[in-house]
N, C-alpha and C positions, 0 to 999 in steps of 0.2 A: 375674636372674629365671629361675626354672625353666621349662622348656618344658612347656606344658600337655599332659597325656597324650593327650587326645582329638585335639588338633591334630597331635601327633607321629605318632600312629597313622594318621591320615588322610594325612599327608604321605608316610609310608613306603609306604602302600598305593598312592598315586599313582605313586611312583617304581618300585614293583614292576612296573607295567604297561609301563615303558619297557625298551628293550633295554639289556643290561649292556655298558657301554663301558669299555675298559681302555686304559691308555697305559703307556709306559715312561719312568721318570724316572731321571736320573743325578745322583748326589750325589758331588761331588769331595772327597776327603780330603786330597789333595796334587796336585801337578802330574802325577804318574804313578800315582796310586792313586784308584780310584773304586768306587762301588756303583751298580748299575743294578737298579731294582725295578719289577716289574709292579704297577700300582696301578689302582684304579678312578678315573675322573675325576668321580665323583659323591660328594657329601658323605655320603649314605646310600645304600648299595647292598645288595640282597639282605637287607634288614632289619638291617643292622649298619653302624656307623661305622668298623669295623675294617679296611676295604679302602683306607684312605688313611693316609699317614704324618702324624702330628700333631706340633706344636711341642715338646711335652714330651719326645717320643722323640728329637728332634734335640738338644734341650738336654742330655738325659742322655748321649747319645752324645758330645757335645762334652766333658762333664765327665769321662767315663771315658777318653777319648782324652788328656785333659790330665793324668789321674792314673792312669797305667798300672799303678802299683804296687798299686792296689786290686784289680785283676783278674788280674794275672799269677799263674799256677800255682794259681788258685782253682777250686773246683767251683761253677759258677754256674747258677742257675735263673732264667730271666726269666719273670715272670708277665705275661700279656696282651701277648705279643710283637707282635701285629699283623702287619705285613708284614716285620718282621725288621731294620729299619734299625739299631736300637741294638746288637743282638747281632752283626750282620755287621760293623759298625764296630769293635766290640771285637775280633773275631776277625782283622780285617785289621790292626789297630794293635798288638796284643800277642797273647800265647798263654796263655789259661787252661788249666788241666788238663782241664776239661770244661765244655761250655756246652750247656744244654738250653733250647731255645725252647719256649714253651707258649702255647696259646690253646684256645678251645673251639668257635667257630663253624666249621662245615664249609667254608664258602667262604673264610674267613680262613686256615684250616689248609692248604687247597689252594694258595693263593697263597704262603703262608709257606714251604711245602715247596719250591715252585718257585724262590722267590727265594734260599733258602739253597743249593739245589743249584747254581744258576747262579753265585752269587757266591763260594761256598766249595767248589769242587770238590776241593781238596786237603786239606780239613779234615773229611772224612766220618767219620774215626775219633774225632774230638773233639767233634762236634756231633750233636744229635738234635732232633727235633720231637715234642712230647708233646701229646696231647689232654687238657687239664686244665680241668675245670669246677669252680670254687671251691665251688659249692653242693653238690657231691657228695663233698667231702673230709670224711671221718670219721676217728675216732681210729685205725682200723685201716688207713687208706689207705697204700699203699706208693708214695709219690711219688719217694722217693730221698733221699739224704743230700747236703746242700749246705752250704757255709760262707758263700756270698753269694747273696742273692736281690735281683734288681733288677726295677723296674717303672716304666713311664712312662704317664701319662695314664690311670690306673686309678681315680682318685677323681673320678668324674663323675656318679654316680647313687647317691642314698642307699640304694636297694634292694640294691645289691651290696656296700656297705661292710662289713656284718657278715660276709659270706662271705669277703671279702678278708682281714679281720682274723683270722678263724678259720683260714684257710689259712696265714697267717704264723705264728700261734701253733703250729699243727701242725708246720710246718717247723722252727721253732726248737726244739721239744721233741725232734724226731728227729735233730737235728744232732749228729754225733759230735764236732765242735768248736763252740765258741760262734759261732753264725751271726749275721749282721746283714743288714739290707736297706737298699737305697738306692732311694728313690721320688721321682720327679719328677712334679709335678702342676701342670697349668695351672689356676689358680684362676678359674673362670668364675662360681662362686657361693660367696660366703664362708660361707654357712650350711652348704652341703654339706661344705666343707673343715673347718669347725669340728666337724661331726658326726664326721668321720673322726678328728680329733685327740682328741675325747672318747672315741670307741670304743677308740682305742689305750690311753688311760689306764685305762679300765675293764677292759682285758684284760692289765694289768701290762706294757704295752709303752711304751717311751719314745722320743720322736723328738728328734733334735738337728739344728738347721738346719746346712746345709753351704754353704760359700762357692761361689757360682755360677761357672761357667766364664768365663774371660776371653777365650778364643779364640773366633773366629767362623768355624767350619768351614763352616756351612750358612747359607743364606738362609731366614729365616722371620720371621713377625710377632712381634716382641719387645715389643709394647706391652701385651699381656696378661701379668700376673705369673705366673711359674712358680716354685713352691716346691720346693726340693731338700732332702730330709731323710734322715738315717740313722736307722733303726729297730732297736731291740734289746730283748731281754727284760730286765725289771728284775731284777737279781740280789738 
C-alpha cells in the first residue's frame, strides 16, 4: 500500500522538529576488511530517506562482490548512491577503472562525501562524487561516459520513475561502448514496480532478471523480495 502523501508530509514535518542524530555502522566484508559509515538513526531525516543504508544496496553489494568480473576495469556510474555502501564495497573488493557516486540531496551528498573519503583514502584518483538530479538531465547534459550504471532502491516512488528512465536512456545514448545497468529494487509495492517495468518497455529498454547473490556478507531483512535486473537498450 502506498504511503498517503498527507500523512507522509506530516510525519516528515514532525521529524524535522527533532535533533538530527547520527551513528556509525560497521559492515564486515571479511575478517580483516570492513566499511564504516556515518548514518542517520532515523528512517526519515532532513526530508529524505537517503541517510540510511537500505537492503537493496546491501543485496547489490553482495552480488557485485560475488561477480567481480562485471565491475573490474569498468567505468561505473552509480545512481542514487545514498551513503555509499555499494560503491565502497565494489572499490574494496575489486578495481574499476573509474567509479562515480551520485545523488542530489544536499545532506546525503555531505555524508556520502564523508563516507567515501574515510573508507577510500587511497582511491581518490579513481572515485568522485557527483551532484546528479535526474529531473534536470536533458539531451545536452554532460554527465560523462560510462559502460556500467548501477543503482539500488531507486524504484520506490512513481513520480521519479520517468526521470530515472530518462536518465538511463540519456546515459545509454552517450556511451562510447554499449552500456548496461544493474538495478536492485526492494519490491514494497507491486504496482510501482510494474510501472517501472512498463516505462522501460515504452522507452525501448529491456530488463533481464539476474540470479541473486548466494553469499550473505551482510545482515538485513531478507523477507521482503528484492529484484535484481540487468537493463540495456533494445538494439
